[in-house]
C-alpha positions in Angstrom: -36.3 13.2 -19.1 -35.1 13.4 -22.8 -32.2 15.7 -23.7 -32.6 18.9 -25.6 -35.6 21.2 -25.4 -37.5 19.2 -22.7 -34.7 19.5 -20.2 -34.1 23.1 -21.0 -37.8 23.9 -20.4 -37.7 22.1 -17.1 -34.6 24.0 -16.1 -36.4 27.3 -17.0 -39.5 26.4 -15.0 -37.4 25.4 -12.0 -35.4 28.6 -12.3 -38.6 30.7 -12.4 -39.7 29.1 -9.1 -36.5 28.7 -7.2 -33.8 31.1 -8.3 -33.3 33.9 -5.7 -35.1 31.9 -3.0 -33.4 30.5 0.1 -33.5 26.8 1.0 -34.4 26.6 4.6 -33.7 22.9 4.8 -32.2 20.4 2.3 -32.7 16.7 2.6 -31.1 13.8 0.7 -32.2 10.2 0.7 -28.8 8.8 -0.3 -26.7 8.1 2.9 -23.5 9.3 1.3 -25.0 12.7 0.5 -26.5 13.5 3.9 -23.3 15.1 5.1 -24.0 17.9 2.7 -27.5 18.7 4.0 -26.3 21.2 6.6 -23.9 22.7 4.1 -26.6 23.6 1.6 -29.4 24.4 4.0 -29.9 28.1 4.4 -28.1 28.9 1.1 -29.8 30.9 -1.7 -30.3 29.2 -5.1 -28.5 31.3 -7.7 -29.1 29.3 -11.0 -30.5 26.2 -12.4 -28.9 24.9 -15.7 -29.4 21.9 -17.9 -26.5 19.6 -18.8 -27.4 16.6 -21.0 -30.2 14.8 -19.0 -29.1 16.4 -15.8 -29.8 19.6 -13.9 -27.2 21.7 -12.1 -28.7 23.6 -9.2 -26.1 26.3 -8.2 -26.2 27.5 -4.6 -24.5 30.6 -3.3 -21.0 30.0 -2.1 -20.0 28.0 -5.2 -21.8 24.7 -4.3 -23.6 22.9 -7.1 -26.2 20.1 -6.8 -26.0 17.7 -9.8 -29.2 15.6 -10.4 -29.6 13.1 -13.2 -33.2 12.8 -14.3 -32.9 9.5 -16.1 -35.9 8.6 -18.3 -38.8 9.6 -16.2 -37.2 11.9 -13.6 -39.3 14.9 -12.5 -39.5 17.6 -10.0 -42.4 18.6 -7.7 -43.2 21.8 -5.8 -45.5 21.3 -2.9 -46.2 22.5 0.6 -43.8 21.2 3.4 -46.7 19.5 5.1 -47.8 17.7 1.9 -44.8 16.0 0.4 -45.3 14.4 -3.0 -46.6 10.8 -3.0 -44.2 9.4 -5.5 -44.7 5.7 -4.7 -41.0 5.1 -5.6 -39.9 1.6 -4.6 -36.4 3.1 -3.6 -37.0 6.0 -1.2 -33.2 6.5 -1.0 -33.3 8.1 -4.5 -35.3 11.0 -3.2 -34.1 14.5 -2.5 -35.9 17.6 -1.4 -35.6 21.2 -0.2 -37.9 23.5 1.8 -38.0 27.0 0.5 -38.4 30.2 2.4 -42.0 31.6 2.4 -41.3 33.7 -0.6 -41.0 30.5 -2.7 -43.5 30.1 -5.5 -46.0 27.4 -5.6 -47.8 26.2 -8.8 -51.4 25.0 -8.6 -53.6 23.5 -11.3 -57.4 23.5 -11.0 -58.8 20.1 -10.1 -62.4 19.3 -11.1 -64.8 19.2 -8.2 -65.0 15.9 -6.4 -61.5 14.7 -7.4 -58.9 14.1 -4.8 -55.7 16.0 -5.9 -52.6 13.9 -6.2 -49.1 15.3 -6.4 -49.5 16.2 -10.1 -53.0 17.5 -9.6 -51.8 20.0 -6.9 -48.6 21.9 -6.5 -45.9 20.7 -8.8 -43.1 21.9 -11.1 -42.7 21.5 -14.8 -46.4 21.2 -15.7 -47.6 23.5 -18.5 -50.6 25.7 -17.8 -53.0 25.1 -20.6 -56.7 24.6 -21.2 -56.3 21.7 -23.6 -56.1 18.2 -22.0 -53.6 15.8 -23.5 -53.9 12.1 -23.6 -51.0 9.8 -24.4 -52.2 6.8 -26.5 -49.7 4.0 -26.1 -49.5 1.7 -29.1 -47.5 -1.5 -28.5 -46.6 -3.9 -31.2 -49.6 -6.1 -32.0 -52.1 -3.6 -30.6 -55.8 -4.3 -31.3 -56.9 -1.8 -34.0 -60.5 -1.5 -32.8 -59.5 -0.6 -29.3 -56.8 1.8 -30.5 -59.2 3.5 -32.9 -61.9 3.8 -30.2 -59.7 6.0 -28.0 -58.7 8.1 -30.9 -62.2 8.6 -32.3 -64.1 9.2 -29.1 -61.5 11.6 -27.8 -61.6 13.3 -31.2 -65.4 13.7 -30.9 -64.9 15.1 -27.4 -62.4 17.6 -28.6 -64.6 18.7 -31.5 -68.0 18.7 -29.8 -67.3 18.7 -26.0 -66.8 21.3 -23.3 -63.0 21.5 -23.8 -60.4 20.4 -26.3 -58.5 17.1 -25.9 -55.4 16.3 -27.8 -54.4 12.7 -28.4 -50.7 11.9 -28.9 -49.7 8.4 -30.0 -46.4 6.8 -28.8 -44.6 3.5 -29.3 -41.3 1.9 -28.7 -40.3 2.0 -32.3 -40.7 4.5 -35.2 -43.1 2.1 -36.9 -45.5 -0.3 -35.2 -47.2 -3.4 -36.7 -50.6 -3.7 -35.2 -52.6 -6.9 -34.8 -53.3 -8.3 -38.3 -50.4 -6.4 -39.8 -51.4 -2.8 -40.3 -48.5 -0.4 -40.1 -48.8 2.6 -37.6 -46.4 5.5 -37.3 -46.7 6.9 -33.8 -46.3 10.6 -33.2 -43.5 10.0 -30.7 -41.2 7.3 -29.5 -41.5 6.5 -25.8 -38.0 7.8 -25.0 -39.2 11.3 -26.1 -42.3 11.4 -23.9 -42.4 13.7 -20.9 -45.1 12.4 -18.6 -45.7 15.9 -17.2 -47.0 17.0 -20.5 -50.0 14.7 -20.4 -53.1 14.4 -18.3 -54.0 10.7 -19.0 -52.8 7.5 -20.5 -54.8 5.2 -22.8 -53.7 1.5 -23.3 -55.4 -0.7 -25.9 -55.0 -4.5 -25.7 -53.4 -6.7 -28.4 -52.6 -10.1 -29.6 -49.7 -12.2 -28.2 -49.0 -13.8 -31.6 -48.4 -10.3 -33.1 -45.9 -9.4 -30.4 -48.1 -7.5 -28.0 -46.4 -8.6 -24.8 -42.9 -8.0 -26.1 -43.6 -4.3 -26.0 -46.3 -4.2 -23.3 -44.2 -6.0 -20.7 -41.0 -4.0 -21.5 -39.3 -2.0 -18.7 -39.9 1.3 -20.6 -43.7 0.7 -20.7 -43.8 -0.4 -17.1 -41.9 2.8 -16.0 -44.3 4.9 -18.1 -47.4 3.3 -16.5 -46.0 3.7 -13.0 -45.2 7.4 -13.7 -48.8 8.1 -14.7 -50.1 6.3 -11.6 -47.7 8.1 -9.3 -49.2 11.3 -10.6 -52.7 10.0 -9.9 -53.5 10.6 -13.5 -56.3 8.6 -15.3 -55.1 5.4 -16.9 -57.7 3.7 -19.2 -57.1 0.2 -20.7 -59.2 -2.1 -22.8 -59.3 -5.9 -22.7 -55.8 -7.3 -22.2 -54.4 -3.8 -21.9 -54.9 -4.4 -18.2 -52.1 -7.0 -18.2 -49.2 -4.5 -18.8 -50.8 -2.3 -16.1 -50.7 -5.3 -13.7 -47.2 -6.3 -14.8 -46.0 -2.8 -13.9 -47.3 -3.3 -10.3 -49.9 -0.5 -10.3 -52.8 -2.9 -9.9 -51.4 -4.8 -7.0 -54.2 -5.2 -4.4 -56.7 -3.3 -6.5 -59.9 -4.2 -8.4 -59.6 -4.8 -12.2 -60.8 -7.0 -15.0 -59.5 -8.2 -18.4 -60.5 -10.5 -21.3 -63.1 -13.0 -19.9 -63.4 -15.7 -22.6 -61.0 -18.5 -23.7 -61.5 -20.4 -20.5 -60.5 -17.4 -18.4 -56.8 -17.6 -19.3 -56.2 -13.9 -19.2 -58.1 -13.5 -15.9 -55.9 -16.1 -14.3 -52.9 -14.2 -15.5 -54.3 -11.0 -14.1 -54.9 -12.6 -10.7 -51.3 -13.9 -10.6 -50.2 -10.2 -10.4 -52.0 -10.0 -7.0 -55.1 -8.2 -8.5 -58.6 -8.6 -7.3 -60.3 -9.8 -10.5 -63.9 -8.5 -10.8 -66.5 -10.1 -13.2 -67.7 -6.8 -14.7 -67.5 -5.4 -18.2 -65.8 -2.1 -17.1 -64.1 -1.7 -13.7 -62.9 1.6 -12.3 -60.6 1.6 -9.3 -59.6 5.2 -8.4 -57.6 6.5 -11.4 -57.5 3.2 -13.3 -60.1 1.8 -15.7 -60.0 -1.8 -17.1 -62.4 -3.8 -19.2 -63.2 -7.2 -20.6 -63.1 -7.1 -24.4 -63.0 -5.1 -27.6 -66.8 -4.6 -27.2 -66.1 -2.3 -24.3 -63.6 0.0 -26.1 -66.0 2.9 -26.7 -67.3 2.7 -23.1 -63.8 2.9 -21.7 -63.0 5.8 -24.0 -66.1 7.6 -22.8 -65.2 6.9 -19.2 -61.9 8.5 -19.9 -63.7 11.6 -21.3 -65.6 11.8 -18.0 -62.4 11.5 -15.9 -60.8 14.3 -17.9 -63.8 16.6 -18.0 -67.1 15.7 -16.3 -70.1 13.3 -16.5 -72.3 15.7 -18.4 -69.7 16.2 -21.1 -69.2 12.5 -21.5 -73.0 12.0 -21.7 -73.2 14.6 -24.4 -70.5 12.9 -26.5 -72.2 9.5 -26.0 -75.5 11.0 -27.3 -73.9 12.7 -30.3 -72.1 9.5 -31.2 -75.3 7.5 -30.9 -74.1 5.0 -28.2 -75.9 3.4 -25.3 -74.2 2.1 -22.2 -72.2 -1.0 -23.0 -73.0 -4.2 -21.2 -70.4 -6.4 -23.0 -70.5 -10.2 -23.0 -68.5 -10.7 -26.2 -65.6 -9.9 -28.3 -63.0 -12.3 -29.5 -59.5 -12.7 -28.1 -57.4 -15.7 -27.5 
């Protein structure tokens, strides 16, 4: 949760949903805070204010709840019988409150046939908008063809498809050197990204000798990937882009694939992350798409278009761009 306008917007959204409502029950995960549960339960929320990267939730009677949002902190609003599936490895970091029945709930329309996750149902802080937004992660040493495929296909979908799609690029540094040395200036740095502003994540692969894994295996990238997965948002990767996904832990026990040549080196690395490696060009396991090589990049991008809109729209873009379904055997990556 970056400082500045983002935390202010979050405070305003929370205030619109909570201020004036009474918390019927307050629960804390941290043992040392549980003594305050009874003290806050039943109190009315009077104000929510930002302070740095923290939020101050002021209850009647002069009590204030301080919550630091760190880098990827977020708030949910959901029904009491459907708590958010955060997937957090440390449940003691959770806190929650049940509101009286006058409390507002926010709902975003979910395309037919999709199972709503916590960010596809009731949640707080998500902007209502018709335009879909995709975060295109560009690590150091990113493969240009794979990066461009996402940008171009999603651009076609925005211009010619059923609904607009905005692509925002992000990296760990103000300027990124791609594979083979091209300089790329991302739209944002990762520290300034609010995951709740995006509907999907796109991850190209890259070359080890150009520094790909230095960025792709960083803690910041792993946190970002986990945040998208916890929200059940589509995550699409090409070639060795599957490896940072696996490194983050989101592919553990799931089906996936990665670069298949060079004696299967990258597939062995993928399997070492407790992933079920599948010998297919493109593999989709729930919200995550992985693939074998640069030759699959357009197919993965079209699969992402389908996940964000629908199959008919993706078929229309495929036709307008002149592509047939990819059955990839090749591509080169060591």
